[in-house]
C-alpha positions in Angstrom: 137.4 128.4 13.5 135.2 126.3 15.9 132.0 127.0 13.8 131.0 123.4 13.5 131.1 122.4 17.4 129.2 126.2 18.1 126.6 125.1 15.5 126.0 121.4 17.0 125.8 123.1 20.7 123.5 125.9 19.4 121.2 123.4 17.5 121.0 121.5 20.8 120.3 124.5 22.9 117.6 125.6 20.5 116.0 122.2 20.7 115.5 122.7 24.5 114.3 126.2 24.2 111.5 125.2 21.6 110.5 122.4 23.8 106.7 123.1 25.2 107.3 122.2 28.7 106.7 124.9 31.6 109.5 125.4 33.7 107.9 123.4 36.8 107.6 120.3 34.6 111.1 120.1 33.4 112.4 118.1 36.2 109.7 115.6 35.8 110.7 115.3 32.0 114.3 114.8 33.0 113.4 112.2 35.4 111.0 110.4 32.8 113.7 110.2 30.1 113.6 108.0 27.1 112.5 104.6 28.4 112.9 101.8 26.0 110.6 98.7 25.8 112.2 95.5 26.3 111.2 92.6 24.1 112.1 89.9 26.7 112.4 89.9 30.4 115.4 91.7 31.9 117.1 89.8 34.7 118.6 92.0 37.5 120.8 90.0 39.8 120.4 90.5 43.5 123.4 92.6 44.6 125.6 91.3 47.4 125.8 94.6 49.2 122.0 95.3 48.5 123.0 98.5 46.0 120.1 99.8 44.4 120.3 99.8 40.8 118.5 102.3 38.2 116.7 100.0 36.2 118.1 100.2 32.4 121.8 101.2 32.3 121.6 101.8 28.6 122.1 105.7 28.0 119.5 107.8 26.7 121.0 110.1 24.0 120.4 114.1 24.3 118.2 113.9 27.4 117.0 117.5 27.8 118.5 118.0 31.4 121.7 119.5 30.6 120.8 121.8 27.9 119.6 124.6 30.5 123.3 125.2 31.0 125.0 125.0 27.7 127.3 127.9 26.9 128.5 128.1 23.5 131.7 129.8 23.9 135.1 129.8 21.7 136.8 128.2 24.7 134.5 125.2 25.2 134.4 124.6 21.4 137.9 124.9 21.5 138.4 122.3 24.2 136.0 119.8 22.4 137.5 120.0 19.1 141.2 119.6 20.6 140.9 116.2 21.7 140.3 113.1 19.5 137.2 111.7 20.2 136.0 114.4 22.6 132.6 115.2 20.3 131.7 111.4 20.9 132.2 111.6 24.6 129.9 114.8 25.0 127.0 112.8 23.1 127.7 110.1 26.0 127.6 112.4 28.9 124.7 114.9 27.5 122.3 113.8 30.1 124.8 114.5 32.9 125.3 118.1 33.9 127.9 117.3 36.2 129.9 115.6 33.6 129.4 118.2 31.0 130.9 120.9 33.7 134.0 118.4 34.4 134.7 118.5 30.5 134.2 122.4 30.1 136.6 123.0 32.8 139.0 120.5 31.5 138.8 117.9 34.1 139.0 115.0 31.7 142.2 113.0 30.9 142.6 111.9 27.2 144.0 108.1 27.1 143.4 107.7 23.3 144.9 104.1 23.2 143.4 101.2 21.2 143.6 97.3 20.7 142.4 95.5 17.8 142.1 91.7 17.6 140.3 89.4 14.9 138.0 92.2 13.5 137.1 93.8 16.9 138.8 97.6 17.9 138.5 98.8 21.2 139.7 102.4 22.0 140.1 103.6 25.3 139.4 107.4 24.7 139.4 109.1 28.1 138.6 109.2 31.8 137.2 111.5 34.4 138.3 110.6 37.9 137.8 112.0 41.6 138.6 110.5 45.1 135.9 108.1 45.2 135.0 107.3 41.4 135.8 107.1 38.0 134.2 107.2 34.4 135.9 105.5 31.5 135.0 106.4 28.0 135.4 103.9 25.1 134.7 103.0 21.5 134.0 99.5 20.0 134.3 99.1 16.5 133.6 95.9 14.4 134.3 95.4 10.6 130.9 94.1 10.2 127.4 95.5 11.4 126.3 94.1 14.8 123.3 93.7 16.2 124.6 93.5 20.0 127.6 94.9 21.6 127.9 93.3 25.2 130.8 94.0 27.7 131.2 91.1 30.2 133.5 90.1 32.9 134.5 93.9 33.4 137.1 94.4 36.1 139.3 97.2 37.5 142.4 96.4 39.6 145.4 98.7 40.6 148.5 97.8 39.0 150.3 97.7 42.0 148.1 95.5 44.2 146.5 98.2 46.2 143.1 96.9 47.0 140.5 98.9 45.4 137.2 98.9 47.7 134.6 98.7 45.1 131.3 99.9 45.9 129.5 99.7 42.5 130.0 99.6 38.7 127.9 99.8 35.6 128.4 99.9 31.8 126.1 102.1 29.6 126.0 102.0 26.0 124.9 105.1 23.6 122.6 103.0 21.4 119.9 100.3 22.2 120.5 96.7 21.6 119.0 95.5 18.5 120.1 98.3 16.0 122.6 97.1 13.5 126.0 99.3 13.7 129.6 99.0 13.4 130.3 101.3 16.3 129.2 101.3 19.9 130.1 104.3 22.1 130.3 103.6 26.0 130.8 104.6 29.3 132.2 102.3 32.4 131.5 103.8 35.9 133.3 102.7 38.8 132.7 103.9 42.6 134.7 103.1 45.6 133.7 102.8 49.2 137.2 104.5 50.1 139.1 107.1 48.6 141.7 106.1 46.0 145.2 105.4 47.2 146.8 104.6 43.7 147.0 106.1 40.3 147.7 103.1 38.5 145.2 100.7 37.2 144.4 97.5 34.8 141.0 97.2 33.2 140.0 93.9 31.8 136.8 92.9 30.1 135.4 90.8 27.3 133.5 92.5 24.3 130.7 89.9 22.8 128.9 90.6 19.7 127.1 88.7 17.0 130.1 87.6 15.3 133.2 88.4 17.8 134.2 87.4 21.1 137.5 88.8 22.4 139.4 89.7 25.7 140.7 93.2 26.3 143.2 94.5 28.9 144.3 98.2 29.3 146.9 99.6 31.7 146.4 103.4 32.5 147.7 106.1 34.7 145.6 108.9 36.5 147.6 112.0 35.5 145.6 114.9 36.8 145.4 115.6 40.2 142.1 114.5 42.0 140.0 117.5 43.1 139.3 117.4 47.0 135.8 116.5 47.8 133.4 119.3 49.4 131.7 118.4 52.5 128.7 119.9 53.8 127.3 118.7 57.4 123.7 119.2 57.7 121.9 117.4 60.5 118.3 118.7 59.4 115.2 116.8 59.8 112.1 117.5 57.8 108.5 116.2 57.5 106.8 114.7 54.6 103.2 113.2 55.1 104.2 112.7 58.9 107.5 110.9 57.9 110.8 112.0 59.6 113.8 112.4 57.4 117.1 113.7 58.4 119.8 115.1 55.9 123.1 114.2 57.6 125.5 115.7 55.2 126.0 116.2 51.6 129.4 115.5 49.7 130.1 117.1 46.4 132.4 115.3 44.1 133.2 116.2 40.6 131.3 113.0 39.1 128.5 113.4 41.5 126.6 114.4 44.8 125.9 112.3 47.5 123.4 113.1 49.8 123.2 111.2 53.1 119.5 110.8 54.4 118.5 108.7 57.6 114.7 107.7 58.1 113.2 107.4 61.4 112.7 103.9 62.2 109.5 104.6 63.8 108.0 106.2 60.6 104.7 104.6 59.8 106.1 104.0 56.1 109.0 102.5 54.3 110.6 104.9 52.0 112.2 103.3 49.0 112.9 106.0 46.3 113.3 110.0 46.6 111.9 110.5 43.0 112.5 114.1 42.4 115.2 115.2 44.8 117.4 118.0 43.6 119.9 121.0 44.3 118.6 124.3 43.1 120.6 127.4 43.1 119.4 131.1 43.4 118.9 131.2 39.6 116.5 128.1 39.7 119.3 125.9 37.9 118.7 122.5 39.1 121.0 119.1 39.5 118.8 116.3 39.5 119.2 112.6 40.2 121.9 110.7 38.1 119.7 109.9 34.7 121.7 106.8 33.8 123.5 104.7 36.5 123.4 104.2 40.3 120.7 106.5 42.0 121.3 105.4 45.5 123.1 103.3 48.0 121.2 101.6 50.7 123.1 101.4 53.8 120.2 99.7 55.6 116.4 99.9 55.3 116.3 103.5 57.1 119.8 105.0 55.6 120.4 105.7 52.0 123.0 107.8 50.2 121.4 109.4 46.9 123.2 110.6 43.9 122.6 113.7 42.1 124.4 115.4 39.0 127.2 117.4 40.1 127.7 121.1 40.5 131.3 120.9 41.9 132.5 123.3 39.0 129.7 125.8 39.7 129.8 128.2 42.9 126.4 129.5 43.5 125.9 132.1 46.0 122.9 130.4 47.4 122.0 126.6 47.0 119.1 124.4 48.4 118.1 121.0 48.7 114.5 120.2 47.2 112.2 117.2 47.1 108.6 116.7 46.6 107.7 113.1 45.9 109.1 109.6 47.7 108.1 106.1 46.8 106.6 104.8 50.0 104.3 102.1 51.2 103.0 101.3 55.0 105.9 99.5 57.0 103.6 96.3 57.1 103.1 96.2 53.3 107.2 96.5 52.7 106.9 92.5 52.0 104.7 90.8 49.3 103.6 87.5 50.9 102.9 84.7 48.8 101.3 81.2 49.5 103.0 79.2 46.9 101.0 76.0 47.4 97.9 77.6 46.5 99.0 80.4 44.4 97.6 83.0 46.6 98.9 86.6 47.2 98.4 86.7 51.0 99.7 90.5 51.5 100.8 93.2 49.1 100.4 97.1 49.4 97.2 98.6 49.3 95.4 98.9 45.7 95.8 95.2 44.7 98.0 96.3 42.0 99.6 92.7 41.8 97.5 90.2 40.1 97.9 86.8 38.1 100.2 85.0 40.4 101.5 82.0 38.7 103.9 79.5 40.8 105.9 77.3 38.7 109.1 75.1 39.9 112.0 77.9 40.6 109.7 80.8 39.3 107.0 83.3 40.8 105.6 85.7 38.6 103.0 88.4 38.9 101.1 91.1 36.6 101.7 94.8 37.8 99.0 96.9 36.9 99.4 100.7 36.8 98.1 103.7 35.2 101.4 105.2 34.0 104.7 103.4 33.0 106.6 102.1 36.2 110.2 101.2 35.3 111.5 99.7 38.5 112.3 96.0 39.5 109.9 95.5 42.6 111.9 93.2 44.7 115.3 93.0 46.2 115.3 89.4 48.0 113.0 86.7 49.3 112.9 84.5 52.4 111.0 81.5 53.5 108.3 81.7 56.3 111.0 80.8 59.0 113.1 84.0 57.9 115.7 82.1 56.0 116.8 84.0 53.1 116.9 82.3 49.8 120.0 82.7 47.9 120.8 82.8 44.2 117.5 84.6 43.4 117.2 86.8 40.4 114.3 89.2 39.8 113.1 90.5 36.4 110.6 92.5 34.9 109.1 93.0 31.3 108.0 96.1 28.9 105.1 98.0 29.9 102.0 96.8 27.8 99.2 99.2 28.4 99.6 99.7 31.9 100.4 96.0 32.6 103.8 94.0 32.9 105.1 91.0 34.1 107.2 91.2 37.5 108.9 88.0 38.8 111.5 86.1 40.7 113.4 82.9 39.6 115.2 80.9 42.3 116.8 77.4 42.7 114.2 74.7 42.5 113.7 73.0 45.8 111.5 72.5 49.1 110.8 75.8 51.0 108.7 76.8 53.9 105.5 78.3 52.9 104.4 81.2 52.5 107.5 83.0 51.0 108.0 86.5 51.3 109.2 89.2 48.7 111.0 92.1 50.2 110.2 95.3 48.2 112.5 97.8 46.9 110.1 99.7 44.9 106.4 100.3 44.5 104.2 102.5 42.7 102.9 104.3 45.6 103.9 107.8 46.5 103.8 110.4 49.5 104.3 114.1 48.4 105.4 117.4 50.4 107.2 120.7 49.3 110.6 120.7 51.1 113.4 123.2 50.4 116.4 123.4 52.7 119.0 126.1 52.7 122.4 124.2 52.0 124.5 127.6 51.6 
């Protein structure tokens, strides 16, 4: 009865089993994902609340991480086939084991409502929500093949006027821009600072393609009860290359896991990113960082919330938090200092990886030289010599070209007190250790 679904899932599982990765390299493969080259600079606007964004929100298709846990069962096959559009949904979330588990445990609500305007159709397929987040699945269809499908002016509001304290949101497409197609599958991710107090919402956005531009609005109600958050107090301090890090707590939601970490302000290094942090059960099954979407929130320079794929619907006998590799530079190198009058780099992290400084009116650019591909925007803010922050700055980076890529910042033309300092949010320098903390 469900031969088609079982065959598709079996083939995906076999793809994973046939891959020549040793087990200890699988996490590394998951994190690297499928990176796409960018034909032009991609601009990341400076976030107001200094949230860290994962570069490239375009969702990779069939990343291998979730395949370790695929179970080809009649129950799952039945559920996939029973809801319109569910097969499309599974493709969209195939790189997120937590969302796959939510689907398998029927923690997804079908909406299946559509609007069509002037040759452009949008279907609100389904939604998965918890106390502090929501993932919306949609399909956009055009009558003619389009090269681009953009979603602009995305807004989620409560229908009854209750304030939503939105922390972050993102839009992830199924296929990269540039491929001619009539259909686009995508997700809209919303996460909130405080638990939801309403279940009725209004979603508005604009769809822009090569030939169309239309506004859409959907009203919907969350019918399923929201699963309660599982909170685990930790308060454990670990050392990696002499750097003290305290794991305060872990909160497990159906959509993701939030790991609250605090770095000792007396540390000699500024820690940017926890590159391979993961939860691991007694059987070695791992829940890694979110592959496409928000990977962390920065409360301040020394306090971060790290987001992992969720194990909410699995109850292992044992659970461990494991980490090995962190991006970090010396505290005194956490800013790149630039003499804009003489076009000279005054200070940067060790290794002189930034070269070819160019200063134009309202633009500073470098070439970043790395041995391996490094897909991060380096900077998060910029300030003048007197410490005054330069507002309306936007930061960009281009696709990798044999270990070289352009990194830069654009800002309003004007007169600024020299030298300028660019605050780093990432850099190709690491510290390593072997940390395994018992969670349960």
